[in-house]
C-alpha positions as CSV (number, residue, x, y, z in Angstrom):
1,M,72.9,-49.1,12.4
2,R,76.4,-49.7,10.2
3,A,73.7,-49.6,6.7
4,A,72.1,-46.4,8.0
5,R,75.9,-44.9,8.4
6,I,76.8,-45.9,4.9
7,A,73.7,-44.8,3.2
8,A,73.7,-41.5,5.1
9,A,77.5,-41.0,3.6
10,V,76.4,-42.5,0.2
11,G,73.6,-39.8,0.5
12,A,75.9,-37.2,1.4
13,A,78.1,-37.7,-1.4
14,A,75.5,-37.6,-3.5
15,L,74.3,-34.1,-3.0
16,I,77.7,-32.8,-2.7
17,A,78.1,-34.4,-6.3
18,L,75.0,-32.8,-7.2
19,G,75.9,-29.2,-5.7
20,C,79.3,-29.4,-7.2
21,S,77.7,-30.2,-10.6
22,A,75.0,-27.0,-10.5
23,C,78.2,-24.6,-9.4
24,R,80.1,-25.7,-12.6
25,D,77.0,-25.3,-14.5
26,N,76.4,-21.8,-13.4
27,L,80.2,-20.9,-13.6
28,M,81.0,-22.4,-17.2
29,G,77.4,-22.0,-18.5
30,S,75.5,-25.4,-19.5
31,P,76.5,-26.8,-23.0
32,D,73.5,-25.6,-24.8
33,S,73.5,-22.2,-22.8
34,G,72.1,-20.2,-25.9
35,S,75.6,-20.0,-28.1
36,P,75.3,-19.2,-31.5
37,P,76.0,-21.2,-33.8
38,A,79.1,-21.3,-35.6
39,S,78.1,-20.1,-39.1
40,S,76.5,-17.0,-37.4
41,V,79.7,-16.2,-35.9
42,S,81.8,-17.0,-38.8
43,S,79.2,-14.6,-40.6
44,E,79.8,-11.8,-37.9
45,L,83.5,-12.1,-37.9
46,S,83.5,-11.9,-41.9
47,G,81.5,-8.6,-41.6
48,I,84.0,-7.0,-39.0
49,E,86.9,-8.0,-41.4
50,S,85.2,-6.2,-44.4
51,T,84.5,-3.1,-41.9
52,L,88.3,-3.3,-41.1
53,N,89.6,-3.4,-44.7
54,G,87.5,-0.6,-45.3
55,V,88.6,1.6,-42.7
56,E,92.4,0.6,-43.6
57,S,91.7,1.5,-47.3
58,D,90.3,5.4,-46.1
59,M,93.7,5.4,-44.2
60,N,95.9,4.4,-46.6
61,S,94.4,6.7,-49.1
62,D,94.3,9.7,-47.0
63,G,97.7,10.9,-47.4
64,S,98.4,11.5,-44.3
65,P,101.6,9.9,-42.9
């Protein structure tokens, strides 16, 4: 009888741990959830920086205060 209670408690704890793990993955995303590689992000940031530099240059050459 005691062994059955221990087995039930261990099983319940395992189910709770599995459930918490699934919730964490849904909230935070799994490690390989399709995030782009770092080189892609760096390339995109370089493009944005270039565009902003162009806008700043246009604004500076506009002559308006």
